[in-house]
N, CA and C of each residue as an Amber inpcrd file, in Angstrom:
protein
   675
 -96.9440000  98.9660000 -56.7160000 -98.2320000  99.4880000 -56.2660000
 -99.1580000  99.6120000 -57.4650000-100.3970000  99.2700000 -57.2610000
-101.4050000  99.4020000 -58.3030000-102.4920000 100.3190000 -57.7700000
-102.6470000 101.4810000 -58.4000000-103.6650000 102.4090000 -57.9370000
-103.9910000 103.3980000 -59.0340000-104.8600000 104.3310000 -58.7160000
-105.2500000 105.3720000 -59.6600000-104.9380000 106.7260000 -59.0350000
-104.2740000 107.5850000 -59.8010000-103.8340000 108.8550000 -59.2350000
-104.3560000 110.0610000 -60.0260000-105.3460000 109.8380000 -60.8460000
-105.9060000 110.9850000 -61.5430000-106.9980000 111.6010000 -60.6930000
-107.5290000 112.7570000 -61.1340000-108.4730000 113.5140000 -60.3020000
-109.9220000 113.2590000 -60.6830000-110.1800000 112.1420000 -61.3560000
-111.5520000 111.8060000 -61.7350000-111.9680000 110.5110000 -61.0490000
-113.2550000 110.2400000 -61.1300000-113.7810000 109.0350000 -60.5000000
-113.2450000 107.7840000 -61.1790000-113.1630000 106.7190000 -60.3990000
-112.7370000 105.4370000 -60.9670000-113.7940000 104.9030000 -61.9310000
-113.3330000 104.3230000 -63.0110000-114.2650000 103.7250000 -63.9660000
-114.8120000 102.4090000 -63.4300000-113.9750000 101.6860000 -62.6670000
-114.4030000 100.3960000 -62.0880000-114.5550000 100.5590000 -60.5790000
-115.7470000 100.8540000 -60.1470000-116.0020000 101.1380000 -58.7400000
-115.6840000  99.9530000 -57.8410000-115.7790000  98.7340000 -58.3880000
-115.5220000  97.5480000 -57.5770000-114.0600000  97.4760000 -57.1210000
-113.1660000  98.2410000 -57.7800000-111.7430000  98.2600000 -57.4100000
-111.3900000  99.3960000 -56.4650000-112.3820000 100.1810000 -56.0750000
-112.0970000 101.3810000 -55.2740000-111.4220000 101.0460000 -53.9500000
-111.9090000 100.0400000 -53.2710000-111.3280000  99.6710000 -51.9670000
-109.8720000  99.2320000 -52.1220000-109.6160000  98.4230000 -53.1420000
-108.2550000  97.9530000 -53.3950000-107.3330000  99.1060000 -53.7830000
-107.7950000  99.9740000 -54.6800000-106.9880000 101.0990000 -55.1290000
-106.6590000 102.0480000 -53.9710000-107.6270000 102.2820000 -53.1200000
-107.4200000 103.1670000 -51.9680000-106.3840000 102.5790000 -51.0210000
-106.4710000 101.2730000 -50.7950000-105.5100000 100.6000000 -49.9210000
-104.0990000 100.6800000 -50.4830000-103.9420000 100.4410000 -51.7920000
-102.6290000 100.4960000 -52.4240000-102.0540000 101.9130000 -52.3880000
-102.9130000 102.9090000 -52.6110000-102.4570000 104.2960000 -52.5870000
-101.9570000 104.6770000 -51.1950000-102.6680000 104.2110000 -50.1760000
-102.2410000 104.4960000 -48.7970000-100.8870000 103.8590000 -48.4910000
-100.6770000 102.6270000 -48.9680000 -99.3860000 101.9620000 -48.7490000
 -98.2490000 102.7400000 -49.3940000 -98.4870000 103.2210000 -50.6090000
 -97.4560000 103.9860000 -51.3120000 -97.1340000 105.2760000 -50.5690000
 -98.1680000 106.0080000 -50.1590000 -97.9420000 107.2810000 -49.4600000
 -97.2540000 107.0560000 -48.1180000 -97.6110000 105.9710000 -47.4260000
 -96.9490000 105.6550000 -46.1500000 -95.4600000 105.3760000 -46.3680000
 -95.1460000 104.6490000 -47.4440000 -93.7390000 104.3490000 -47.7350000
 -92.9790000 105.6130000 -48.1130000 -93.6160000 106.5010000 -48.8510000
 -92.9630000 107.7640000 -49.2120000 -92.6710000 108.6060000 -47.9710000
 -93.6140000 108.6130000 -47.0290000 -93.4150000 109.3740000 -45.7960000
 -92.2880000 108.8020000 -44.9460000 -92.0400000 107.4950000 -45.0700000
 -91.0010000 106.8490000 -44.2580000 -89.6110000 106.9400000 -44.8830000
 -89.5040000 107.4790000 -46.0990000 -88.2000000 107.5630000 -46.7670000
 -87.1490000 108.3180000 -45.9770000 -87.4760000 109.4520000 -45.3400000
 -86.4320000 110.1340000 -44.5410000 -85.8370000 109.2390000 -43.4620000
 -86.6760000 108.4590000 -42.7960000 -86.1810000 107.5370000 -41.7790000
 -85.2870000 106.4820000 -42.4170000 -85.6840000 106.0070000 -43.6190000
 -84.8710000 105.0040000 -44.2910000 -83.4940000 105.5290000 -44.6440000
 -83.4290000 106.7960000 -45.0870000 -82.1350000 107.3860000 -45.4300000
 -81.2600000 107.5060000 -44.1930000 -81.8500000 107.9650000 -43.0820000
 -81.1000000 108.0500000 -41.8240000 -80.6110000 106.6710000 -41.3990000
 -81.4970000 105.6810000 -41.5010000 -81.1520000 104.3360000 -41.0500000
 -79.9930000 103.7620000 -41.8500000 -80.0060000 104.0000000 -43.1760000
 -78.9190000 103.4780000 -44.0030000 -77.5750000 104.0890000 -43.6070000
 -77.5940000 105.3940000 -43.3370000 -76.3470000 106.0620000 -42.9380000
 -75.8640000 105.5440000 -41.5830000 -76.7960000 105.3870000 -40.6500000
 -76.4220000 104.9070000 -39.3260000 -75.9640000 103.4550000 -39.3910000
 -76.6190000 102.6410000 -40.2190000 -76.2170000 101.2460000 -40.3480000
 -74.8130000 101.1210000 -40.9240000 -74.4620000 102.0150000 -41.8440000
 -73.1070000 102.0180000 -42.3820000 -72.1100000 102.4170000 -41.2920000
 -72.5100000 103.3720000 -40.4660000 -71.6490000 103.7740000 -39.3400000
 -71.4900000 102.6180000 -38.3610000 -72.5810000 101.8940000 -38.0950000
 -72.5320000 100.7300000 -37.2130000 -71.5580000  99.6950000 -37.7510000
 -71.6230000  99.4550000 -39.0680000 -70.7220000  98.4720000 -39.6800000
 -69.2670000  98.8830000 -39.4680000 -68.9810000 100.1690000 -39.6220000
 -67.6090000 100.6490000 -39.4550000 -67.1480000 100.5320000 -37.9980000
 -68.0420000 100.8400000 -37.0640000 -67.6820000 100.7410000 -35.6430000
 -67.4150000  99.2890000 -35.2660000 -68.2640000  98.3840000 -35.7290000
 -68.0700000  96.9670000 -35.4410000 -66.7710000  96.4600000 -36.0480000
 -66.4690000  96.9210000 -37.2550000 -65.2320000  96.5210000 -37.9140000
 -64.0170000  97.0430000 -37.1520000 -64.1030000  98.2920000 -36.6810000
 -62.9900000  98.8760000 -35.9270000 -62.7720000  98.1350000 -34.6160000
 -63.8560000  97.7780000 -33.9330000 -63.7490000  97.0540000 -32.6640000
 -63.0930000  95.6920000 -32.8730000 -63.5200000  94.9780000 -33.9110000
 -62.9340000  93.6710000 -34.2040000 -61.4540000  93.8110000 -34.5430000
 -61.1070000  94.8440000 -35.3120000 -59.7150000  95.0740000 -35.6900000
 -58.8490000  95.2860000 -34.4460000 -59.3310000  96.0680000 -33.4990000
 -58.5720000  96.3030000 -32.2640000 -58.4080000  95.0220000 -31.4670000
 -59.4850000  94.2300000 -31.3990000 -59.4160000  92.9640000 -30.6560000
 -58.4360000  91.9910000 -31.3060000 -58.3910000  91.9840000 -32.6340000
 -57.4510000  91.1050000 -33.3420000 -56.0150000  91.5070000 -33.0220000
 -55.7070000  92.8030000 -33.1300000 -54.3510000  93.2720000 -32.8510000
 -53.9490000  92.9910000 -31.4100000 -54.8870000  93.2030000 -30.4960000
 -54.6180000  92.9310000 -29.0810000 -54.3340000  91.4470000 -28.8710000
 -55.1290000  90.5970000 -29.5080000 -54.9700000  89.1440000 -29.3610000
 -53.6340000  88.6760000 -29.9360000 -53.2630000  89.1580000 -31.1090000
 -52.0160000  88.7470000 -31.7430000 -50.8160000  89.1720000 -30.9150000
 -50.8670000  90.3680000 -30.3710000 -49.7630000  90.8690000 -29.5460000
 -49.5880000  90.0320000 -28.2790000 -50.7220000  89.7050000 -27.6290000
 -50.6660000  88.9400000 -26.3890000 -50.2920000  87.4740000 -26.6250000
 -50.4650000  86.9930000 -27.8510000 -50.1830000  85.5880000 -28.1600000
 -48.7120000  85.3290000 -28.4550000 -47.9110000  86.3720000 -28.5040000
 -46.4970000  86.2160000 -28.8410000 -45.6890000  85.7530000 -27.6280000
 -44.8280000  84.7300000 -27.8000000 -43.9740000  84.2570000 -26.7000000
 -42.7420000  85.1420000 -26.5400000 -42.0000000  84.9000000 -25.4770000
 -40.7660000  85.6580000 -25.2520000 -39.6810000  85.2030000 -26.2120000
 -39.6040000  83.8940000 -26.4530000 -38.5850000  83.3260000 -27.3370000
 -39.2540000  82.7520000 -28.5950000 -38.5060000  82.7040000 -29.6790000
 -39.0300000  82.1280000 -30.9190000 -40.1700000  82.9160000 -31.5170000
 -40.0440000  84.2220000 -31.4870000 -41.1470000  85.0780000 -31.9270000
 -41.4050000  84.9850000 -33.4320000 -40.3600000  84.8550000 -34.2100000
 -40.5400000  84.8110000 -35.6670000 -41.3520000  83.5940000 -36.0820000
 -41.0280000  82.4310000 -35.5060000 -41.7690000  81.2080000 -35.8130000
 -43.2080000  81.2990000 -35.3240000 -43.3710000  81.8440000 -34.1070000
 -44.7130000  81.9670000 -33.5240000 -45.5900000  82.9080000 -34.3490000
 -45.0040000  83.9970000 -34.8300000 -45.7660000  84.9540000 -35.6250000
 -46.2140000  84.3410000 -36.9500000 -45.3210000  83.5980000 -37.5710000
 -45.6710000  82.9370000 -38.8330000 -46.7970000  81.9270000 -38.6220000
 -46.7680000  81.2280000 -37.4900000 -47.8060000  80.2460000 -37.1830000
 -49.1500000  80.9260000 -36.9370000 -49.1290000  82.0620000 -36.2350000
 -50.3670000  82.8100000 -35.9790000 -51.0000000  83.2620000 -37.2930000
 -50.1670000  83.7180000 -38.2160000 -50.6810000  84.1830000 -39.5030000
 -51.2490000  83.0190000 -40.3010000 -50.5340000  81.8940000 -40.3340000
 -50.9950000  80.7310000 -41.0860000 -52.3140000  80.1890000 -40.5440000
 -52.5000000  80.2850000 -39.2240000 -53.7170000  79.7580000 -38.5750000
 -54.6650000  80.8890000 -38.1680000 -54.6830000  81.9500000 -38.9690000
 -55.4680000  83.1300000 -38.6050000 -56.9560000  82.8250000 -38.4930000
 -57.4570000  81.9100000 -39.3160000 -58.8800000  81.5610000 -39.2360000
 -59.2260000  80.9810000 -37.8720000 -58.3120000  80.1960000 -37.2930000
 -58.5480000  79.6260000 -35.9530000 -58.5070000  80.7210000 -34.8850000
 -57.6170000  81.6930000 -35.0700000 -57.5260000  82.7940000 -34.1090000
 -58.8050000  83.6330000 -34.1490000 -59.3640000  83.7910000 -35.3390000
 -60.6300000  84.5100000 -35.4740000 -61.7450000  83.7670000 -34.7350000
 -61.7300000  82.4300000 -34.8400000 -62.7490000  81.6250000 -34.1550000
 -62.6460000  81.7940000 -32.6430000 -61.4150000  81.8410000 -32.1340000
 -61.2130000  82.0350000 -30.6920000 -61.8140000  83.3650000 -30.2360000
 -61.5370000  84.4110000 -31.0100000 -62.0500000  85.7310000 -30.6580000
 -63.5710000  85.7810000 -30.7620000 -64.1080000  85.1190000 -31.7740000
 -65.5530000  85.0950000 -31.9670000 -66.2620000  84.4820000 -30.7660000
 -65.6980000  83.3830000 -30.2560000 -66.2950000  82.7140000 -29.0930000
 -66.0760000  83.5080000 -27.8130000 -64.8950000  84.0590000 -27.6500000
 -64.5590000  84.7800000 -26.4200000 -65.3970000  86.0350000 -26.2370000
 -65.5980000  86.7720000 -27.3250000 -66.3070000  88.0520000 -27.2360000
 -67.7060000  88.0080000 -27.8420000 -68.1580000  86.8020000 -28.2130000
 -69.5020000  86.6280000 -28.7700000 -69.7140000  87.5180000 -29.9910000
 -68.7750000  87.4430000 -30.9160000 -68.8340000  88.2640000 -32.1220000
 -69.2880000  87.4180000 -33.3090000 -70.2150000  87.9110000 -34.1220000
 -70.6160000  87.1540000 -35.3190000 -69.4790000  87.0850000 -36.3220000
 -69.4020000  85.9900000 -37.0530000 -68.3320000  85.8060000 -38.0380000
 -68.3350000  86.8900000 -39.1110000 -69.5180000  87.4470000 -39.3790000
 -69.6260000  88.4750000 -40.4190000 -68.8640000  89.7480000 -40.0560000
 -68.5740000  89.9500000 -38.7660000 -67.8420000  91.1490000 -38.3430000
 -66.3500000  91.0590000 -38.6490000 -65.8520000  89.8620000 -38.9080000
 -64.4210000  89.6710000 -39.1080000 -64.0360000  89.9350000 -40.5670000
 -62.8170000  90.4320000 -40.7710000 -62.3560000  90.7030000 -42.1400000
 -62.0530000  89.4090000 -42.8850000 -61.8330000  89.5370000 -44.1840000
 -61.4550000  88.3950000 -45.0070000 -60.1000000  87.8450000 -44.5420000
 -60.0400000  86.5500000 -44.2750000 -58.8440000  85.9390000 -43.6930000
 -57.6290000  86.1030000 -44.6100000 -57.7720000  85.7600000 -45.8790000
 -56.6240000  85.8000000 -46.7930000 -56.0940000  87.2150000 -46.9670000
 -56.9870000  88.1610000 -47.0580000 -56.5610000  89.5640000 -47.2090000
 -55.8340000  90.0390000 -45.9550000 -56.3410000  89.6400000 -44.8070000
 -55.7180000  90.0400000 -43.5450000 -54.3550000  89.3740000 -43.3900000
 -54.2630000  88.1160000 -43.8080000 -52.9740000  87.4150000 -43.7580000
 -51.9320000  88.1450000 -44.6050000 -52.3310000  88.5780000 -45.7850000
 -51.4120000  89.3020000 -46.6660000 -50.9350000  90.5930000 -46.0100000
 -51.8580000  91.2920000 -45.3600000 -51.5080000  92.5400000 -44.6730000
 -50.5280000  92.2840000 -43.5400000 -50.7820000  91.2420000 -42.7530000
 -49.9190000  90.9340000 -41.6090000 -48.5230000  90.5130000 -42.0630000
 -48.4480000  89.7630000 -43.1600000 -47.1410000  89.3360000 -43.6700000
 -46.3020000  90.5170000 -44.1380000 -46.9630000  91.5810000 -44.5360000
 -46.2440000  92.7490000 -45.0200000 -45.9470000  93.7890000 -43.9570000
 -46.1910000  93.4650000 -42.6890000 -45.9460000  94.4330000 -41.6160000
 -44.4770000  94.8380000 -41.5180000 -43.6040000  93.8380000 -41.5910000
 -42.1810000  94.1270000 -41.5000000 -41.6540000  94.2560000 -40.0930000
 -42.4780000  93.9360000 -39.0870000 -42.0010000  93.9540000 -37.7070000
 -42.8090000  92.9630000 -36.8750000 -42.3660000  92.7520000 -35.6500000
 -42.9910000  91.7730000 -34.7670000 -44.3310000  92.2650000 -34.2400000
 -45.2300000  91.3020000 -33.9530000 -46.5130000  91.6490000 -33.3450000
 -46.3230000  92.3120000 -31.9770000 -45.1730000  92.0500000 -31.3360000
 -44.9210000  92.6670000 -30.0270000 -44.7190000  94.1770000 -30.1530000
 -44.4320000  94.6490000 -31.3730000 -44.2390000  96.0790000 -31.6020000
 -45.5350000  96.8040000 -31.9530000 -46.6430000  96.0570000 -32.0090000
 -47.9230000  96.6950000 -32.3060000 -48.2950000  97.6560000 -31.1740000
 -48.9900000  98.7320000 -31.4940000 -49.4020000  99.6800000 -30.4440000
 -50.2610000  98.9890000 -29.3920000 -50.0720000  99.3640000 -28.1470000
 -50.8730000  98.8070000 -27.0580000 -52.3200000  99.2770000 -27.1830000
 -53.2330000  98.3300000 -27.0900000 -54.6550000  98.6440000 -27.2350000
 -55.2470000  98.9880000 -25.8700000 -55.8460000 100.1670000 -25.7920000
 -56.4810000 100.6110000 -24.5590000 -57.8090000  99.8710000 -24.3810000
 -57.9460000  99.1590000 -23.2690000 -59.1670000  98.4000000 -23.0170000
 -60.3860000  99.3050000 -22.9900000 -60.2210000 100.5200000 -22.4590000
 -61.3510000 101.4540000 -22.3780000 -61.8550000 101.8320000 -23.7750000
 -60.9500000 101.9090000 -24.7370000 -61.3490000 102.2600000 -26.1040000
 -62.2690000 101.1940000 -26.6920000 -61.9300000  99.9300000 -26.4290000
 -62.7620000  98.8350000 -26.9280000 -64.1360000  98.8700000 -26.2670000
 -64.1660000  99.1400000 -24.9640000 -65.4330000  99.2130000 -24.2440000
 -66.2740000 100.3910000 -24.7200000 -65.6180000 101.4940000 -25.0620000
 -66.3450000 102.6580000 -25.5640000 -67.0230000 102.3500000 -26.8930000
 -66.3310000 101.6120000 -27.7420000 -66.9320000 101.2200000 -29.0160000
 -68.1410000 100.3110000 -28.7910000 -68.0330000  99.4180000 -27.8190000
 -69.1560000  98.5340000 -27.4950000 -70.3500000  99.3420000 -26.9810000
 -70.0630000 100.3560000 -26.1800000 -71.1390000 101.1900000 -25.6380000
 -71.8260000 101.9830000 -26.7440000 -71.0580000 102.4140000 -27.7280000
 -71.6430000 103.1100000 -28.8810000 -72.6570000 102.2040000 -29.5710000
 -72.2800000 100.9300000 -29.7510000 -73.1560000  99.9710000 -30.4360000
 -74.3750000  99.6090000 -29.5930000 -74.1690000  99.4190000 -28.2940000
 -75.2390000  98.9230000 -27.4260000 -76.2120000 100.0100000 -26.9890000
 -75.7230000 101.2520000 -26.8470000 -76.5620000 102.3040000 -26.2720000
 -76.7650000 103.4960000 -27.1970000 -75.6720000 104.0580000 -27.7040000
 -75.7710000 105.3150000 -28.4480000 -76.5260000 105.1650000 -29.7630000
 -76.2240000 104.1160000 -30.5130000 -76.8570000 103.9330000 -31.8160000
 -78.3660000 103.6980000 -31.6960000 -78.8300000 102.7710000 -30.8310000
 -80.2800000 102.6080000 -30.6920000 -80.9800000 103.9020000 -30.2760000
 -80.3430000 104.6610000 -29.3890000 -80.9250000 105.9390000 -28.9640000
 -81.0230000 106.9060000 -30.1430000 -80.0000000 106.9330000 -30.9670000
 -79.9760000 107.8110000 -32.1340000 -81.0890000 107.4580000 -33.1090000
 -81.3030000 106.1780000 -33.3360000 -82.3370000 105.7530000 -34.2720000
 -83.7370000 106.0380000 -33.7430000 -83.9140000 105.9380000 -32.4260000
 -85.2070000 106.3050000 -31.8410000 -85.4760000 107.7900000 -32.0680000
 -84.4280000 108.5930000 -31.9920000 -84.5440000 110.0280000 -32.2170000
 -84.9780000 110.2970000 -33.6590000 -84.4150000 109.5820000 -34.6300000
 -84.8000000 109.7490000 -36.0270000 -86.2610000 109.3740000 -36.2280000
 -86.6720000 108.2870000 -35.5730000 -88.0540000 107.8350000 -35.7310000
 -89.0360000 108.9020000 -35.2610000 -88.6910000 109.5900000 -34.1690000
 -89.5560000 110.6480000 -33.6620000 -89.5660000 111.8480000 -34.5990000
 -88.4100000 112.1460000 -35.2030000 -88.2950000 113.3030000 -36.0880000
 -89.2210000 113.2050000 -37.2940000 -89.3740000 112.0110000 -37.8490000
 -90.2030000 111.8690000 -39.0360000 -91.6500000 111.5630000 -38.6780000
 -91.9460000 111.5180000 -37.3780000 -93.3170000 111.3490000 -36.9470000
 -93.8540000 109.9550000 -37.0860000 -92.9790000 109.0100000 -37.3490000
 -93.4260000 107.6280000 -37.4970000 -93.3140000 106.8780000 -36.1890000
 -93.8750000 105.6870000 -36.1610000 -93.7830000 104.8610000 -34.9720000
 -92.4670000 104.1170000 -34.9930000 -91.8480000 104.0570000 -33.8450000
 -90.5870000 103.3200000 -33.7370000 -90.8640000 101.8390000 -33.8860000
 -90.0840000 101.1660000 -34.7120000 -90.2620000  99.7240000 -34.8610000
 -88.9740000  99.0060000 -34.5150000 -89.0640000  97.6900000 -34.4200000
 -87.9190000  96.9110000 -33.9510000 -86.7400000  97.0080000 -34.9010000
 -87.0090000  97.0250000 -36.2140000 -85.9030000  97.0500000 -37.1600000
 -85.1810000  98.3810000 -37.1480000 -85.9060000  99.4800000 -36.8830000
 -85.2610000 100.7900000 -36.8610000 -84.4400000 100.9710000 -35.6010000
 -84.9620000 100.5050000 -34.4800000 -84.2600000 100.6920000 -33.2110000
 -83.1460000  99.6900000 -33.0110000 -83.1130000  98.6850000 -33.8410000
 -82.1180000  97.6410000 -33.6820000 -81.4390000  97.3610000 -35.0120000
 -80.3550000  98.0670000 -35.3440000 -79.6900000  97.8520000 -36.6240000
 -79.2040000  96.4190000 -36.7800000 -79.2170000  95.9580000 -38.0320000
 -78.7650000  94.6030000 -38.3630000 -79.6260000  93.5200000 -37.7290000
 -80.8670000  93.8770000 -37.3490000 -81.7670000  92.8780000 -36.8100000
 -81.4540000  92.4450000 -35.4030000 -80.6370000  93.1820000 -34.6650000
 -80.3110000  92.8340000 -33.2860000 -81.4340000  93.3040000 -32.3730000
 -81.9410000  92.4020000 -31.5340000 -82.9930000  92.7510000 -30.5850000
 -82.5180000  92.3900000 -29.1770000 -82.7830000  93.2790000 -28.2340000
 -82.3490000  93.0550000 -26.8580000 -83.4910000  93.3190000 -25.8920000
 -83.4080000  92.7300000 -24.7250000 -84.4220000  92.9850000 -23.7090000
 -84.3760000  91.9660000 -22.5870000 -85.1100000  92.2590000 -21.5110000
 -85.1810000  91.3670000 -20.3530000 -86.3350000  90.3920000 -20.5330000
 -86.0740000  89.1200000 -20.2780000 -87.1000000  88.0860000 -20.3420000
 -87.0370000  87.2140000 -19.0940000 -88.1850000  86.6580000 -18.7450000
 -88.1920000  85.6110000 -17.7260000 -87.8370000  84.3100000 -18.4340000
 -86.7900000  83.6310000 -17.9540000 -86.1830000  82.5620000 -18.7290000
 -85.8850000  81.3510000 -17.8580000 -86.0280000  80.1700000 -18.4240000
 -85.4570000  78.9640000 -17.8200000 -85.0440000  78.0410000 -18.9510000
 -83.8860000  77.3900000 -18.7810000 -83.2730000  76.6970000 -19.9040000
 -83.9400000  75.3790000 -20.2530000 -84.7510000  74.8120000 -19.3430000
 -85.5050000  73.6150000 -19.6990000 -86.7350000  73.5090000 -18.7930000
 -87.7540000  72.7720000 -19.2100000 -89.0090000  72.7080000 -18.4620000
 -88.8760000  72.1090000 -17.0710000 -87.8010000  71.3300000 -16.8160000
 -87.6490000  70.6830000 -15.5160000 -87.2390000  71.6650000 -14.4160000
 -86.6450000  72.8020000 -14.8160000 -86.2400000  73.7920000 -13.8270000
 -87.4850000  74.4580000 -13.2490000 -87.5530000  74.5820000 -11.9220000
 -88.7700000  75.0550000 -11.2720000 -88.9610000  76.5620000 -11.4080000
 -87.9200000  77.3340000 -11.1030000 -88.0750000  78.7820000 -11.0060000
 -87.6630000  79.4940000 -12.2900000 -88.4090000  80.5410000 -12.6190000
 -88.0360000  81.4160000 -13.7270000 -86.9290000  82.3570000 -13.2610000
 -86.0050000  82.6910000 -14.1600000 -84.9380000  83.6370000 -13.8720000
 -85.0580000  84.8340000 -14.8140000 -84.8480000  86.0210000 -14.2670000
 -84.8630000  87.2270000 -15.1030000 -83.5040000  87.3600000 -15.7690000
 -83.4740000  87.3200000 -17.1080000 -82.2200000  87.3280000 -17.8380000
 -82.2770000  88.3440000 -18.9830000 -81.1090000  88.8970000 -19.2850000
 -80.9850000  89.8330000 -20.4020000 -80.6670000  89.0410000 -21.6730000
 -81.4910000  89.1760000 -22.7010000 -81.3600000  88.3600000 -23.9080000
 -81.0110000  89.2270000 -25.1130000 -80.1440000  88.6840000 -25.9420000
 -79.7460000  89.3470000 -27.1770000 -80.0300000  88.3920000 -28.3320000
 -80.9080000  88.8150000 -29.2430000 -81.2410000  88.0160000 -30.4140000
 -80.5370000  88.6260000 -31.6190000 -79.6010000  87.8580000 -32.2210000
 -78.8090000  88.3860000 -33.3290000 -78.4540000  87.2730000 -34.2930000
 -78.7700000  87.4940000 -35.5540000 -78.3990000  86.5740000 -36.6370000
 -78.7880000  85.1300000 -36.3270000 -80.0280000  84.9500000 -35.8310000
 -80.5350000  83.6030000 -35.6050000 -80.0550000  82.9380000 -34.3320000
 -79.3340000  83.6850000 -33.4590000 -78.8610000  83.1240000 -32.2030000
 -79.3780000  83.9400000 -31.0330000 -79.8290000  83.2490000 -29.9950000
 -80.3000000  83.8950000 -28.7760000 -79.2340000  83.7390000 -27.7000000
 -78.6790000  84.8640000 -27.2390000 -77.6730000  84.8630000 -26.1860000
 -78.3280000  85.3160000 -24.8820000 -78.1490000  84.5280000 -23.8320000
 -78.7940000  84.7980000 -22.5570000 -77.7400000  85.1910000 -21.5290000
 -77.9190000  86.3770000 -20.9170000 -76.9500000  86.9010000 -19.9610000
 -77.6270000  87.1710000 -18.6300000 -76.8060000  87.2750000 -17.5780000
 -77.3310000  87.6480000 -16.2740000 -77.6150000  89.1440000 -16.1890000
 -76.8030000  89.9370000 -16.9050000 -77.0040000  91.3900000 -16.9230000
 -76.5850000  91.9190000 -18.2820000 -76.7100000  93.2280000 -18.4630000
 -76.4670000  93.8220000 -19.7760000 -75.0000000  93.8000000 -20.1710000
 -74.0880000  93.7940000 -19.2070000 -72.6680000  93.8750000 -19.5110000
 -71.9350000  92.5400000 -19.4630000 -72.5360000  91.5420000 -18.8570000
 -71.8570000  90.2660000 -18.6730000 -71.8030000  89.4350000 -19.9480000
 -70.9850000  88.3960000 -19.8900000 -70.8850000  87.4700000 -21.0190000
 -72.1150000  86.5640000 -21.0430000 -72.4320000  86.0400000 -22.2090000
 -73.5910000  85.1680000 -22.3530000 -73.3570000  83.8550000 -21.6160000
 -74.3380000  83.4630000 -20.7970000 -74.2380000  82.1940000 -20.0800000
 -74.7240000  81.0570000 -20.9650000 -75.7210000  81.3320000 -21.8090000
 -76.2210000  80.3440000 -22.7530000 -76.3430000  81.0010000 -24.1240000
 -76.1720000  80.2060000 -25.1770000 -76.3730000  80.6790000 -26.5450000
 -77.0980000  79.5820000 -27.3160000 -78.1690000  79.9410000 -27.9970000
 -78.9740000  78.9520000 -28.7090000 -79.1150000  79.3550000 -30.1680000
 -78.9550000  78.3870000 -31.0510000 -79.2690000  78.6000000 -32.4580000
 -80.7620000  78.3590000 -32.6330000 -81.4700000  79.3690000 -33.1100000
 -82.9190000  79.2480000 -33.2130000 -83.3280000  78.2410000 -34.2840000
 -82.4090000  77.9130000 -35.1930000 -82.7280000  76.9070000 -36.2000000
 -82.7800000  75.5120000 -35.5940000 -82.0940000  75.3190000 -34.4620000
 -82.0200000  73.9830000 -33.8640000 -82.7050000  73.9270000 -32.5040000
 -83.4640000  74.9740000 -32.1470000 -84.0700000  75.0280000 -30.8280000
 -85.5660000  75.2870000 -30.9360000 -86.2330000  75.0460000 -29.8500000
 -87.6490000  75.3610000 -29.7480000 -87.8490000  76.3130000 -28.5800000
 -88.6800000  77.3180000 -28.7980000 -88.9840000  78.2790000 -27.7370000
 -90.4940000  78.3880000 -27.6080000 -90.9790000  78.4150000 -26.3900000
 -92.4110000  78.5110000 -26.1350000 -92.7140000  79.7440000 -25.3000000
 -93.7040000  80.5000000 -25.7280000 -94.1370000  81.6510000 -24.9350000
 -95.0590000  81.1570000 -23.8290000 -94.8460000  81.6330000 -22.6180000
 -95.6340000  81.2310000 -21.4610000 -96.1860000  82.4730000 -20.7610000
 -97.3730000  82.3610000 -20.2150000 -97.9070000  83.4570000 -19.4120000
 -97.4560000  83.2650000 -17.9790000 -97.1700000  84.3790000 -17.3080000
 -96.6790000  84.3110000 -15.9450000 -97.0700000  85.6030000 -15.2400000
 -97.4610000  85.5120000 -13.9780000 -97.9250000  86.6910000 -13.2540000
 -96.8510000  87.7490000 -13.0710000 -95.5790000  87.3400000 -13.0560000
 -94.4970000  88.2550000 -12.7400000 -93.8900000  88.9270000 -13.9690000
 -94.3410000  88.5720000 -15.1750000 -93.7480000  89.1450000 -16.3780000
 -94.7240000  89.1040000 -17.5250000 -94.5490000  90.0300000 -18.4640000
 -95.4260000  90.0770000 -19.6180000 -95.0620000  89.0330000 -20.6640000
 -93.8040000  88.5790000 -20.6250000 -93.3790000  87.5730000 -21.5860000
 -92.3380000  86.6670000 -20.9610000 -92.4520000  85.3850000 -21.1770000
 -91.5060000  84.4090000 -20.6420000 -91.0730000  83.4860000 -21.7740000
 -89.9280000  82.8680000 -21.5760000 -89.4370000  81.9330000 -22.5960000
 -88.9030000  80.6840000 -21.9200000
């Protein structure tokens, strides 16, 4: 920031408009610091929740992948091909690769278990869903609460940790389709996931680096894609 903070008149009056603008930007940023501190703490909590959810899904997947016979060989194969197992989970549950742990470190941990994957604790499906609900509903609500506390305006980055944006859009997958469909969209890490509802799996997923999207006006919606 470039400005003047003394209590006397500016020597160069021609810079007054610029100095005033810079001073306002600095003061606005200082006022937003409490929200930034809250956001950093919540974002760290989000990272831990996402990591815990992925960990549970991995353990559940490894346990279910074990055969009745030849378990020792099957377990060794699962560990050796752990990167492929991570890819399966990523596609099945629409999880970004960044949520998964380091493959080599995880392989080392699994090799040192000393028992079969069939002996892993049973994962409660409700627990996994509860973690998802924390990420999808509780955290955004919490951040909106922080935004109100500091008197600032809620913005997309504060209400959506890690740059995740969600909402309903009028959508059609190509111009040849006649009717618009109301779909729930999730924009995360450069990918747009299109769902029929908030809880369902994504029916379409697009990489924004390789796609084109056009905003259209429509009488039935404020925004269409």
